[in-house]
C-alpha positions in Angstrom: 0.0 0.0 0.0 1.0 3.6 0.1 -0.2 5.8 3.0 2.4 8.5 3.2 4.6 10.3 0.7 6.7 13.5 0.0 6.6 16.1 -2.7 9.2 18.8 -2.4 9.6 19.9 -6.0 8.2 23.3 -6.9 5.4 24.0 -9.5 7.9 25.1 -12.2 10.0 21.9 -11.9 6.9 19.7 -12.1 5.5 21.7 -15.0 8.7 21.2 -16.9 9.1 17.5 -16.1 5.5 16.5 -17.0 4.9 19.2 -19.7 2.0 20.6 -17.8 -0.2 23.4 -19.2 -0.9 24.7 -15.7 -0.1 23.7 -12.1 -1.0 25.4 -8.8 1.6 26.9 -6.5 3.0 24.4 -4.1 4.8 24.3 -0.8 7.3 21.5 -0.1 5.7 18.6 1.8 7.7 15.8 3.4 5.0 13.8 5.1 1.7 13.9 3.2 -1.0 11.8 4.9 -4.4 10.6 3.5 -7.4 12.9 3.8 -5.7 16.1 2.6 -5.5 18.0 -0.6 -2.7 16.6 -2.9 -1.4 17.5 -6.3 -2.8 15.3 -9.1 -2.0 15.5 -12.8 -4.9 14.7 -15.2 -5.7 15.2 -18.8 -7.7 18.3 -19.9 -8.9 19.5 -23.2 -5.8 21.8 -23.4 -3.3 19.2 -22.2 -2.1 17.7 -18.9 -2.8 20.0 -15.9 -2.0 19.9 -12.2 -4.9 20.1 -9.8 -5.5 19.7 -6.1 -7.7 16.8 -5.0 -8.6 15.1 -1.8 -6.6 11.9 -1.2 -9.4 9.3 -0.6 -11.6 8.4 -3.6 -15.3 9.3 -3.4 -17.3 8.1 -6.4 -20.4 10.1 -7.2 -22.7 7.2 -6.3 -21.4 7.1 -2.7 -22.1 10.7 -2.0 -25.5 10.7 -0.4 -25.6 11.2 3.4 -26.2 7.5 4.1 -23.8 6.2 1.5 -21.0 8.6 2.5 -21.1 6.9 6.0 -21.4 3.4 4.6 -18.7 3.4 2.0 -14.9 3.9 2.7 -12.9 6.5 0.9 -10.0 4.3 -0.3 -6.6 5.9 -0.6 -5.3 2.9 -2.6 -6.7 0.5 -5.2 -5.2 -2.9 -6.0 -4.2 -2.8 -9.7 -5.3 -6.5 -10.0 -8.9 -5.7 -9.3 -9.7 -2.2 -10.6 -11.4 -3.6 -13.7 -14.0 -5.5 -11.7 -14.6 -3.5 -8.5 -17.5 -1.0 -8.8 -15.6 1.5 -6.7 -12.8 1.8 -9.3 -13.8 0.3 -12.7 -15.5 3.5 -14.1 -12.5 5.7 -13.1 -10.1 3.1 -14.6 -11.8 3.4 -17.9 -12.0 7.2 -18.2 -10.5 9.1 -15.2 -6.8 8.1 -14.8 -4.3 10.4 -13.2 -0.8 10.5 -11.7 0.3 11.8 -8.3 3.8 13.1 -8.4 6.0 12.2 -5.5 9.6 12.9 -4.5 9.4 9.6 -2.6 7.1 7.6 -0.4 7.3 5.9 2.9 6.6 2.4 4.0 7.0 0.6 7.3 8.2 -3.0 7.9 6.5 -5.3 10.4 9.2 -7.1 12.5 8.2 -10.0 14.7 9.7 -8.1 17.6 10.5 -4.5 18.4 9.2 -1.3 16.9 8.4 -1.0 13.2 10.9 0.8 11.1 10.0 3.4 8.4 11.8 3.5 5.0 11.9 6.2 2.4 11.7 5.0 -1.2 12.9 7.5 -3.9 13.8 7.5 -7.6 17.2 6.4 -8.7 17.2 8.6 -11.8 14.2 10.9 -12.2 13.5 13.8 -9.9 10.0 12.4 -9.0 7.9 9.3 -9.2 4.7 9.3 -11.3 2.4 7.3 -9.1 -0.5 6.0 -11.1 -3.9 6.9 -9.8 -7.6 7.3 -10.4 -9.8 10.3 -9.7 -13.4 11.4 -9.4 -14.5 15.0 -10.3 -16.0 17.1 -7.5 -19.5 18.6 -7.2 -21.0 21.3 -5.0 -20.8 19.3 -1.9 -17.8 17.0 -2.5 -14.3 17.9 -3.7 -12.5 16.1 -6.5 -10.8 13.1 -5.0 -8.2 10.5 -5.9 -6.5 7.3 -5.0 -3.1 5.6 -5.7 -2.9 2.3 -7.5 -0.7 -0.5 -5.9 0.9 -3.6 -7.3 3.1 -6.4 -6.1 6.4 -5.3 -4.6 9.7 -5.4 -6.6 13.0 -6.6 -5.1 13.7 -3.2 -3.4 10.3 -3.0 -1.8 9.8 -6.7 -0.8 12.0 -6.7 2.3 9.7 -4.0 3.8 6.2 -4.6 2.3 4.5 -6.9 -0.2 2.8 -4.0 -2.1 4.0 -0.8 -3.7 2.6 2.1 -5.8 2.3 1.6 -9.5 5.1 3.8 -10.8 4.9 4.9 -14.4 7.8 5.6 -16.7 7.8 9.2 -17.9 7.3 8.0 -21.5 4.1 6.2 -20.5 2.4 9.0 -18.6 0.6 10.6 -21.5 -0.9 7.2 -22.5 -2.0 6.6 -18.9 -3.7 10.0 -18.7 -5.4 9.8 -22.1 -9.0 8.5 -21.7 -8.9 7.0 -25.2 -5.9 4.7 -24.5 -6.8 1.0 -25.0 -6.9 -1.5 -22.1 -4.3 -3.6 -23.9 -1.9 -0.6 -23.7 -2.8 0.2 -20.1 -2.6 -3.2 -18.4 1.2 -3.8 -18.9 1.8 -0.4 -17.1 0.4 -1.9 -13.9 3.4 -4.2 -13.3 6.0 -3.5 -10.6 8.6 -0.9 -11.5 12.1 -2.2 -12.2 14.2 -2.5 -9.1 17.1 -0.5 -10.5 14.8 2.6 -10.8 14.5 3.2 -7.1 16.5 3.3 -3.8 15.4 2.9 -0.2 16.9 3.9 3.2 15.7 3.9 6.8 14.4 7.1 8.3 13.5 8.5 11.7 10.4 7.4 13.6 9.4 11.1 13.5 7.7 10.3 10.2 5.2 8.1 12.1 3.4 11.3 13.2 1.7 13.2 10.3 2.1 16.5 12.2 5.9 16.3 11.6 6.6 17.7 8.1 10.2 18.9 7.4 13.1 17.9 5.3 14.9 15.9 8.1 12.2 13.2 7.7 13.7 12.0 4.4 17.3 11.8 5.7 18.9 8.5 6.3 18.6 7.2 9.8 21.8 5.6 11.1 22.9 2.9 11.7 20.7 0.8 9.6 21.9 0.1 6.0 20.3 0.7 2.6 18.0 -1.9 1.1 19.3 -2.8 -2.3 
């Protein structure tokens, strides 16, 4: 899964990297939790744009008072089931997006002792392009999104059995385009190559979402790098 991430690039850097027509001003974030407004890139009639959305998907058919209480607001969707599950299948067909991330966090689950947080970041590119789905907003509900997950690669597996779907930059436009065929999309849901990311242990301060500063992504001694 993916439940916490960082995005410290500025709007200009992201616009240049993803060839965005527009993007809102941003402040560096080092500990983004679910349930807050996050930057999403989606396709518009004029090209790809950056837009703020709530992290936690809320399809239109779950938005009545009763349904809003009954249905979860998922922050992740398993790539293996998005074509079948009612919560995701419509968005997968027509409302795909990416969530840019400088890196993301995951925690291992040791048999004994406290859990350890790790920070996963790109080996080559400045940011990850995490594949996502979105739902447009209306008068009462904001636009919302979730992150797709897939099986862990070799870098991720020592910490967790799931990871975000990470798109290669050359595949981003195809992912965003509502007209892209299913045959073109499905191979993009595979785990990212292990040589495209690194990981290192970080401070337990990241456990608390109220902590949000650049020290959170620094390597925490004395544990070594996973690779």
